[in-house]
Each structure stands twice: as C-alpha cells, then as structure tokens.
C-alpha positions as CSV (number, residue, x, y, z in Angstrom):
1,M,124.1,293.1,178.4
2,E,123.5,292.4,182.0
3,R,126.4,292.2,184.5
4,I,126.9,288.7,186.0
5,G,128.2,287.7,189.4
6,F,129.4,284.1,189.8
7,C,129.9,282.4,193.2
8,G,131.5,279.0,193.4
9,L,134.4,278.0,191.2
10,G,134.7,274.3,191.6
11,T,135.1,271.7,188.9
12,M,132.0,272.9,187.1
13,G,131.8,276.5,188.1
14,T,135.1,277.6,186.8
15,F,134.2,276.5,183.3
16,M,130.7,278.0,183.5
17,A,132.0,281.3,184.6
18,G,134.5,281.3,181.8
19,N,131.9,280.6,179.3
20,L,129.8,283.5,180.5
21,R,132.8,285.7,180.0
22,K,133.4,284.2,176.5
23,A,129.8,285.0,175.6
24,G,130.5,288.7,176.3
25,F,129.1,289.2,179.8
26,E,130.9,291.4,182.3
27,V,131.6,288.7,185.1
28,T,132.6,289.2,188.7
29,V,133.6,286.0,190.5
30,W,134.1,284.8,194.0
31,N,135.2,281.5,195.5
32,R,135.3,280.5,199.2
33,T,138.7,278.9,198.7
34,P,141.2,281.4,197.3
35,G,143.4,280.7,194.3
36,K,141.0,279.6,191.7
37,T,140.5,282.8,189.8
38,G,143.7,283.1,187.8
39,D,142.4,281.7,184.5
40,L,139.2,283.7,184.8
41,I,141.1,286.9,185.5
42,G,143.0,286.2,182.3
43,L,139.8,286.0,180.4
44,G,138.7,289.5,181.7
45,C,136.7,288.6,184.8
46,T,137.1,290.6,188.0
47,E,137.2,289.2,191.5
48,G,135.1,290.2,194.5
49,D,136.1,289.7,198.1
50,T,132.7,288.5,199.3
51,P,129.4,287.4,197.7
52,A,127.9,290.7,198.7
53,E,130.6,292.6,196.8
54,V,130.0,290.4,193.8
55,A,126.3,291.0,194.0
56,R,126.7,294.8,194.2
57,Q,128.5,294.7,190.8
58,A,125.9,292.4,189.2
59,D,122.3,292.4,187.9
60,I,122.2,288.6,188.0
61,V,124.2,286.3,190.4
62,V,124.9,282.7,189.6
63,T,125.7,280.3,192.4
64,C,127.3,276.9,192.0
65,V,128.3,275.5,195.3
66,S,128.3,272.1,197.0
67,D,125.3,271.7,199.3
68,T,122.1,273.2,200.7
69,P,123.9,274.9,203.7
70,D,126.5,276.3,201.4
71,V,123.9,277.9,199.2
72,E,122.1,279.4,202.3
73,A,125.4,280.8,203.6
74,V,126.4,282.3,200.2
75,L,123.0,283.9,199.8
76,F,121.9,284.9,203.4
77,G,125.1,284.7,205.5
78,A,127.3,287.6,206.6
79,D,128.3,289.5,203.5
80,G,125.9,287.2,201.4
81,V,124.4,287.9,198.0
82,A,121.1,289.0,199.5
83,S,122.8,291.9,201.3
84,G,124.4,293.3,198.1
85,L,121.9,292.5,195.3
86,A,119.5,295.3,194.5
87,S,115.8,294.9,194.2
88,G,115.1,293.9,190.6
89,G,118.1,291.6,190.6
90,M,118.1,287.8,190.1
91,V,119.7,284.7,191.5
92,I,120.3,281.6,189.3
93,D,121.3,278.7,191.5
94,C,123.1,276.0,189.5
95,S,123.9,274.0,192.7
96,T,122.3,270.7,193.4
97,I,120.3,271.1,196.7
98,S,117.1,270.3,198.5
99,P,113.9,271.2,196.6
100,D,112.2,272.2,199.9
101,A,115.1,274.5,200.8
102,T,115.1,275.9,197.3
103,R,111.4,277.1,197.6
104,T,112.3,278.7,200.9
105,F,115.2,280.6,199.5
106,A,113.1,281.7,196.5
107,A,110.5,283.1,198.8
108,R,113.0,284.9,201.0
109,L,114.5,286.7,198.0
110,A,111.1,287.4,196.4
111,A,110.4,289.4,199.7
112,Q,113.4,291.6,198.7
113,G,112.2,292.0,195.1
114,I,114.8,289.6,193.8
115,G,114.0,286.9,191.2
116,W,114.9,283.3,191.4
117,I,115.7,280.4,189.1
118,D,116.8,277.0,190.3
119,A,118.9,275.6,187.4
120,P,120.8,272.5,188.4
121,V,122.9,271.1,185.7
122,S,124.0,267.7,184.2
123,G,126.8,266.8,181.9
124,G,129.9,266.6,184.0
125,S,133.0,268.7,183.7
126,E,133.0,268.0,179.9
127,G,129.6,269.6,179.5
128,A,130.6,272.5,181.7
129,K,133.8,273.1,179.7
130,N,132.0,272.8,176.3
131,A,128.8,274.8,177.4
132,T,126.7,271.7,176.5
133,L,125.1,271.2,179.9
134,T,121.6,270.1,180.4
135,I,119.8,272.6,182.7
136,M,116.7,271.7,184.7
137,V,114.8,274.9,185.6
138,G,112.4,275.8,188.3
139,G,110.9,279.3,188.5
140,T,108.4,281.7,186.9
141,D,108.0,282.1,183.2
142,A,109.1,285.7,183.4
143,D,112.2,284.9,185.4
144,L,113.2,282.2,183.0
145,E,112.8,284.5,180.1
146,R,115.1,287.0,181.7
147,A,117.6,284.3,182.6
148,R,117.6,282.3,179.3
149,H,120.4,284.2,177.6
150,V,122.6,283.5,180.7
151,L,121.7,279.9,180.8
152,S,122.3,279.5,177.1
153,A,125.8,280.6,177.5
154,M,126.4,277.6,179.9
155,G,124.3,274.9,178.4
156,K,122.6,273.4,175.5
157,T,119.3,271.9,176.7
158,I,117.1,274.1,178.9
159,T,113.9,272.7,180.2
160,H,111.4,274.5,182.4
161,F,109.5,272.2,184.9
162,G,107.4,274.8,186.7
163,P,107.8,276.8,189.9
164,A,110.8,277.1,192.1
165,G,112.0,273.8,193.5
166,N,110.9,271.7,190.5
167,G,114.3,272.1,188.8
168,Q,115.9,270.6,191.9
169,A,113.3,267.8,191.9
170,V,114.2,266.9,188.3
171,K,117.9,266.9,189.2
172,A,117.2,264.4,192.0
173,V,115.5,262.1,189.3
174,N,118.6,262.6,187.1
175,Q,120.9,261.4,189.9
176,V,118.7,258.4,190.7
177,V,118.9,257.4,187.0
178,I,122.6,257.8,186.5
179,S,123.4,255.9,189.7
180,G,121.7,252.8,188.2
181,V,123.5,253.2,184.9
182,Y,126.9,253.6,186.5
183,L,126.3,250.4,188.6
184,A,125.1,248.5,185.5
185,V,128.1,249.6,183.4
186,A,130.5,248.6,186.3
187,E,128.9,245.2,186.6
188,G,129.0,244.7,182.7
189,M,132.7,245.7,182.5
190,V,133.7,243.5,185.3
191,L,131.7,240.6,183.9
192,S,133.3,241.1,180.5
193,M,136.8,241.2,181.9
194,K,136.3,238.0,184.1
195,A,135.0,236.3,181.0
196,G,138.2,237.1,179.2
197,L,136.6,239.4,176.6
198,D,138.1,242.5,175.1
199,P,136.4,245.3,177.1
200,D,137.1,247.9,174.3
201,A,135.4,245.6,171.8
202,V,132.5,245.0,174.2
203,V,131.9,248.8,174.6
204,A,132.0,249.4,170.9
205,A,129.5,246.6,170.3
206,L,127.2,247.6,173.1
207,G,127.3,251.2,172.2
208,G,125.5,250.5,168.9
209,G,122.6,248.8,170.5
210,V,120.1,249.3,173.3
211,A,122.8,249.2,176.0
212,G,124.5,252.3,174.6
213,S,124.7,255.3,176.9
214,W,126.9,258.4,177.6
215,I,128.2,256.6,180.7
216,L,129.2,253.5,178.8
217,A,131.0,255.5,176.2
218,N,132.7,258.0,178.5
219,R,133.3,256.1,181.8
220,S,133.7,252.5,181.1
221,A,137.4,252.9,180.4
222,K,138.0,254.3,183.9
223,M,136.2,251.2,185.3
224,V,138.4,248.9,183.2
225,N,141.6,250.7,184.1
226,N,140.6,251.2,187.7
227,V,141.6,254.8,187.5
228,Y,139.1,257.6,188.3
229,P,140.1,261.1,187.4
230,L,137.2,263.7,187.7
231,G,134.5,263.9,186.3
232,F,132.1,264.3,189.1
233,K,133.1,263.7,192.8
234,T,131.7,260.6,194.4
235,S,131.2,262.6,197.6
236,L,129.0,265.0,195.8
237,H,126.9,262.4,194.1
238,L,126.4,260.7,197.5
239,K,125.1,264.0,198.8
240,D,122.8,264.2,195.8
241,L,121.5,260.7,196.5
242,G,120.7,261.7,200.0
243,I,118.5,264.5,198.6
244,A,116.8,262.0,196.3
245,L,116.2,259.4,199.0
246,E,114.7,262.0,201.4
247,M,112.4,263.2,198.5
248,A,111.4,259.5,198.0
249,R,110.8,259.0,201.7
250,Q,108.5,262.0,201.7
251,L,106.6,260.7,198.7
252,G,106.4,257.1,199.7
253,V,108.6,255.9,196.8
254,T,110.9,252.9,197.0
255,L,114.3,253.3,195.3
256,P,116.2,250.0,195.9
257,V,118.9,250.6,193.3
258,T,119.5,254.1,194.6
259,G,119.8,252.8,198.1
260,L,122.4,250.3,197.0
261,A,124.4,253.0,195.1
262,A,124.4,255.2,198.2
263,Q,125.5,252.5,200.4
264,L,128.4,251.6,198.1
265,E,129.4,255.3,197.8
266,S,129.3,255.7,201.5
267,G,131.8,253.0,201.7
268,L,134.0,254.6,199.1
269,V,133.9,257.9,200.8
270,A,134.8,256.3,204.1
271,R,137.8,254.6,202.5
272,G,139.1,257.9,201.2
273,Y,137.8,257.7,197.5
274,G,135.3,260.5,197.8
275,D,137.3,262.9,195.6
276,E,137.5,260.4,192.7
277,D,135.1,260.4,189.8
278,M,131.8,258.5,190.7
279,S,132.7,255.9,188.0
280,N,134.7,254.4,191.0
281,L,131.4,252.6,191.8
282,A,133.3,249.9,189.9
283,R,135.8,249.6,192.8
284,P,133.5,247.5,195.0
285,I,132.3,245.6,192.1
286,R,135.8,244.7,191.1
287,Q,136.8,243.9,194.7
288,L,133.8,241.7,195.4
289,S,134.6,239.8,192.1
290,G,138.1,239.0,193.1
291,M,139.8,241.3,190.7
292,D,141.4,243.6,193.3
293,G,142.7,243.2,196.8
C-alpha cells in the first residue's frame, strides 16, 4: 500500500488524515500551526517538520489548506512538497482554490514527473469525520485510477469531471448552490418564528417535501438558536464565493443570489463572526427582521 503524506490539519484535514490511517495507509502529517497532530500520532501517524520532509516519506501527498496562495506555498515554497516528492509521485489537492491556478500547479508538477488530482470536497466536518465526503475530481483518467483508493478512504461519492481544474470549477458551483440554500433556510426559519410557529415542527414537515435538504435538516437548529458552532467557517465560504464570482465574471454569468450571500458574509466577517459556521447567514436575517439587537 502506498505511503501517504498529508499537509493541512484544519477542521476537515484532521479527520481526513485520520481516516487514511484507519484505512491502513502509512501516513506522515504536517500542519503550518503546531499542536494539531496529537490524536493522529495516537492513531499511528508520524509527523514531518516541513512539507518537503513529508513528501520524501510519501508516494502520494494530500494537501488540504485554506486558499490558493497557501497551496502554492505548500507545494512550491521553501521546503515545499515539490522539492521533496520524487518523480512518479502524485499530489491530491483537497483544498478549494482557483481553477486557473490549479491548472498551473498541475502543469508545474507534471514537468517534474509528478501526477496531479484536484479533489475538493463537500460534506462539512461531519462528512470528513465519517468518510462520507463528496469529492469532485479533475485530472487524467490514469491519475484518478491511481488515486481512487486514497479518495475512497476519505469520501463516498467520487465523480470525475475531466482535466485538471475541472474539479475546482464544480466545487465553485457547489458553493454557489449552497449559499442560496443557506439563505433560503435562514429566511424560512425567521419567517416561521416571527409567525409564532414551532420551528421544529416546521422543519419536520418541510423535510418530507420538496423543501427538504441536508441544510434544512442539519443547520436550521443553529439558525433558530442563534448559535453557530463549526461546521464550515464563514470566512472560508466567503473566500470560495470570491472564486465562484471571479469564474462567473470571466464567463459572463450573473449570480445575484451568490453576490448577496457574499455581501452578507463580508459583513459577518467584518463584525468578527468569520470563525462561526456559515449557517450564521441567519444573523443578518434575524437582525433585519427585528429579532436581535
């Protein structure tokens, strides 16, 4: 079984690396901020001091970091993955980043004989913990087949969308869709509460019909209680919407709901709520509706 390196141990990455180890892979981990490896070491993972050191001990390196510049730094910066991974190795990037930058990174690694899969994920911390993530893949058929057993240890639904960058393009579409659903659920919950209805009963009723969704089932209670533990950070979703809106600008596509969601999330981040779960899109709806000060 191939040796795996894993760079980036945030809310999602820690669970994903743990699931790789539980699947029997030898896993070497690295995180930019120290102190997040304890549970993984307990599972039998080892820790590298730099991405390059992780790569020297791996056949495949998985990256899961916050933004496009972070991926570039982990891959190509001083002591980056590209300086440690041998020709014939592979990078699987599970971050959510620019499709254009993704194509550039893939080409740079290909020049070193290193394969590439962009594999952004959806499913939140629950999906990462339970290895039920949806994974959107860009890359060659051959690279996907080599990576499939690694992806299968982290997720349940793996869909190939063509060459490098296309996985990231689909993830942008995903973030556009969920922004609208979060907003709609927030508005529905606030409307039900202002009408004096029992929100739990409303959710149960709607869940059995066309309005049913994962977000309604799993995030409406946070909106009702006005408490927003992670989940998925609002600041990261705002970053993702920036990618989607830039993609839309390039393609001449109008995204009014996404633009509104980004505007509301910008306000939340500016007010210090960026580290909350993105279901806090209910905050401004509640406030504008006179429920909160």
